[in-house]
C-alpha positions in Angstrom: 0.0 0.0 0.0 1.3 3.4 -0.9 1.2 6.5 1.2 3.3 8.4 3.8 4.5 6.6 6.9 2.2 7.0 9.9 4.4 5.1 12.4 7.5 3.0 12.5 8.0 -0.2 14.6 10.9 -2.6 14.7 12.5 -1.2 11.5 9.3 -1.2 9.4 7.3 1.8 8.3 3.5 1.5 8.4 1.7 3.8 5.9 -1.5 5.7 6.7 -3.3 3.3 4.3 -2.0 0.2 6.1 -3.0 1.6 9.5 -6.5 2.5 8.2 -6.8 -1.1 6.9 -5.6 -2.4 10.3 -8.3 -0.4 12.2 -10.9 -1.5 9.7 -10.0 -5.2 10.4 -10.1 -4.6 14.1 -13.6 -3.0 13.8 -15.0 -6.0 11.9 -18.2 -7.7 13.2 -17.7 -10.3 14.6 -14.4 -9.0 15.9 -11.4 -11.3 15.0 -9.1 -12.8 17.4 -5.6 -11.2 17.7 -4.1 -14.2 15.9 -6.6 -14.0 13.0 -6.1 -10.3 12.8 -2.3 -10.7 12.5 -2.7 -13.3 9.7 -5.2 -11.3 7.8 -3.2 -8.1 8.0 -0.1 -9.8 6.8 -2.1 -11.3 3.8 -3.6 -7.9 2.9 -0.3 -5.9 3.0 2.0 -8.6 1.7 4.0 -9.1 4.8 5.8 -12.4 4.2 8.9 -14.2 5.4 11.6 -15.3 3.0 10.1 -18.8 2.8 6.7 -17.3 1.7 5.0 -17.8 5.0 3.2 -15.0 6.8 5.1 -12.8 9.3 2.2 -13.2 11.7 4.4 -13.7 14.8 6.2 -10.4 14.1 2.8 -8.8 13.3 1.4 -9.8 16.7 4.4 -8.4 18.5 4.1 -5.1 16.5 0.4 -4.8 17.0 0.8 -5.3 20.8 3.4 -2.5 20.8 0.9 -0.2 18.9 -1.8 -1.1 21.3 0.4 -0.2 24.3 1.3 3.1 22.7 -2.4 3.9 22.1 -2.2 3.9 18.3 -4.7 1.1 18.0 -7.0 -0.8 20.3 -6.8 -4.5 20.0 -9.6 -6.9 20.8 -9.3 -8.4 24.3 -7.3 -11.7 24.5 -9.6 -14.7 24.1 -9.4 -18.1 25.7 -11.1 -19.8 28.7 -8.0 -20.0 30.7 -6.8 -16.4 30.4 -3.4 -15.6 31.8 -1.5 -18.7 33.1 -1.1 -18.8 36.8 2.2 -18.8 38.6 4.4 -21.9 38.1 4.2 -24.2 41.1 7.4 -26.1 41.8 6.8 -29.8 42.2 9.0 -32.7 43.5 10.2 -33.5 39.9 12.4 -30.4 40.0 13.8 -30.9 43.4 17.6 -31.6 43.6 18.2 -35.4 43.7 19.0 -37.1 47.0 21.2 -39.7 45.4 24.7 -39.2 43.9 24.9 -37.6 40.5 27.3 -38.3 37.6 30.6 -36.4 37.5 32.0 -37.5 34.1 30.9 -37.3 30.5 31.1 -41.0 30.1 28.6 -41.5 32.9 25.9 -39.4 31.1 26.4 -40.4 27.5 24.7 -41.0 25.2 22.6 -37.9 25.7 19.1 -37.6 24.3 17.8 -34.3 23.0 14.0 -34.4 23.3 11.9 -31.7 21.6 9.5 -30.1 24.1 6.1 -29.0 23.0 3.3 -26.9 24.5 0.6 -28.3 26.7 2.5 -31.5 27.5 3.9 -32.8 30.8 7.4 -32.3 29.5 6.6 -28.8 28.4 5.3 -27.9 31.9 8.4 -29.6 33.4 10.7 -27.5 31.1 9.0 -24.3 32.2 9.3 -25.3 35.8 13.0 -26.2 35.6 13.8 -22.9 33.9 11.6 -20.8 36.2 13.3 -22.4 39.3 16.9 -22.5 38.3 17.7 -20.1 35.4 18.8 -16.7 36.6 16.4 -15.0 34.1 13.5 -17.2 35.1 10.8 -18.3 32.7 9.2 -16.2 30.0 7.4 -17.4 26.9 9.9 -17.5 24.0 9.4 -14.9 21.3 8.0 -15.8 17.9 9.2 -19.0 16.2 10.7 -21.2 18.9 12.2 -24.6 19.7 12.7 -26.1 23.1 14.8 -29.1 24.1 15.1 -31.2 27.2 18.5 -33.0 27.4 18.4 -36.3 29.2 21.3 -38.6 30.2 21.7 -42.3 29.4 19.3 -43.1 32.3 16.6 -40.7 30.9 17.2 -38.2 33.8 17.0 -34.5 32.8 20.4 -32.7 32.9 19.8 -29.5 30.8 17.2 -27.3 29.1 17.7 -25.3 26.0 15.4 -22.8 24.3 15.7 -21.1 20.8 13.6 -18.3 19.4 13.6 -15.6 16.7 16.7 -13.4 16.6 17.0 -9.9 17.8 15.6 -7.4 15.2 18.6 -5.1 15.2 22.1 -5.9 16.6 24.8 -3.6 15.4 27.9 -5.9 16.0 26.1 -8.9 14.4 24.8 -6.9 11.5 28.2 -5.3 10.8 29.9 -8.7 10.8 27.4 -10.1 8.4 27.5 -7.0 6.2 23.7 -6.5 6.3 21.8 -3.6 4.9 18.5 -2.9 6.6 16.8 -4.5 3.6 18.9 -7.7 3.7 18.4 -7.9 7.5 14.6 -7.8 7.1 14.7 -10.4 4.3 17.2 -12.9 6.0 16.6 -12.4 9.7 14.5 -15.7 9.8 17.8 -17.5 9.0 19.3 -16.4 12.4 18.1 -18.1 15.6 18.5 -16.8 19.2 19.5 -19.0 22.1 17.8 -17.2 25.1 17.9 -20.1 27.5 20.6 -22.7 28.3 20.4 -24.3 31.7 22.5 -27.1 33.0 20.8 -28.2 36.2 22.8 -26.8 39.2 23.6 -30.1 40.8 25.2 -31.4 37.6 29.0 -30.8 37.5 30.3 -32.7 34.6 33.4 -31.2 32.8 32.8 -30.4 29.1 29.1 -31.2 29.3 28.1 -27.7 28.2 30.2 -27.7 25.1 29.2 -31.3 24.3 25.5 -30.3 24.4 26.1 -27.2 22.3 27.9 -29.4 19.7 24.9 -31.8 19.6 22.3 -29.0 19.3 24.3 -27.4 16.5 23.8 -30.6 14.4 20.2 -31.1 15.4 18.7 -27.7 15.4 18.7 -26.8 11.6 16.8 -29.9 10.7 14.3 -29.6 13.5 13.7 -25.9 12.8 13.3 -26.5 9.1 10.8 -29.3 9.8 8.7 -26.9 12.0 9.1 -23.6 10.1 10.3 -24.6 6.6 13.3 -22.4 7.1 16.8 -23.7 7.7 18.8 -21.4 10.0 22.5 -20.8 9.3 23.6 -18.8 12.4 22.8 -18.9 16.1 23.2 -15.9 18.5 23.2 -15.7 22.2 23.7 -13.1 24.9 25.8 -13.6 28.0 25.3 -11.2 30.9 28.6 -9.8 32.2 30.3 -9.9 34.6 27.9 -12.6 35.9 29.2 -15.1 33.3 32.2 -15.3 31.0 30.8 -17.2 28.1 33.5 -19.9 28.5 31.1 -22.7 27.6 30.3 -21.0 24.3 33.9 -20.3 23.5 34.8 -23.9 24.2 32.1 -24.9 21.6 33.5 -22.6 18.9 31.3 -19.6 19.3 32.8 -16.1 18.7 32.2 -13.0 20.8 31.5 -10.1 18.5 30.6 -7.3 20.8 28.5 -6.1 23.7 24.9 -4.8 23.8 24.1 -1.3 24.8 21.9 -2.4 27.7 18.6 -1.9 25.9 15.7 -4.4 25.8 15.0 -6.7 22.8 12.2 -4.5 21.5 13.2 -1.2 23.1 12.4 1.6 20.7 12.9 4.5 23.1 16.7 4.1 23.9 16.1 3.5 27.6 19.1 1.8 29.0 17.4 -0.3 31.7 19.0 -3.7 31.3 22.4 -5.2 32.1 24.9 -5.2 29.2 25.6 -8.5 27.6 28.3 -10.0 25.4 27.0 -11.1 22.0 28.2 -14.5 20.8 27.6 -16.1 17.4 28.0 -19.6 16.0 27.6 -20.3 12.3 25.8 -23.5 11.4 27.5 -23.9 8.0 30.6 -22.7 6.2 28.8 -20.5 3.7 26.6 -18.8 6.3 27.7 -15.2 5.4 27.1 -15.7 1.7 23.6 -17.0 2.4 22.7 -14.2 4.7 23.7 -11.7 2.0 21.8 -13.2 -0.8 
């Protein structure tokens, strides 16, 4: 749709015509759900991912920001359950009373099990992360993949979560050589690793780098199977000085810079969060060429 920009969110200009369309869709009778609204808006304005799918996850995040800023008024969230209640810690996440393994040979072979929503394993993943990860539990943003890592006796030892990459990250974007247009086109090929938790009673040398090596081989196929897009680069953020990033360095990741202390979707340059080192790990040799196509 043509026209001058009425507002700008997450690197995309929204024209007056697009915003008029969005308000018309919101006012429809019967009023659509937020998910249906995001899908229909993407179809109408041609907001697609590189694989041809709708960018409805990004649309939902954007519309929520517009709603919070008072630019639009979204329909109320639907669903019988409403907001989920607080996570209650059960006995399954208690530290074990028995001795735990101390060498890699005692835990191998490891099993990486995909965790899905509304399953007992999904609830257990949430509980472990809420209880033992220093950032706690938050729903992952956009496209996502969660893994529970189990040892050879099917006992959980670690949790990993992957989600959509940060929209704008200057050190990463400079290294890749991205223009804003290429970043918008190819960002779905980059995946973030916002959660990596080895359970605190597990002290096995080299376990972290071993898990990261396994997930590097596993993730591209799993992600492609779910989203029809094969990622070529993983990013993660390590809060300093709380952590050094040694486990990522040992697994071949490269530190490329430090954040400015802004939130993932901060558009108002408010430095309210701790600074974090940015680490990257290519998933194939020609990753830079692919990200610049």
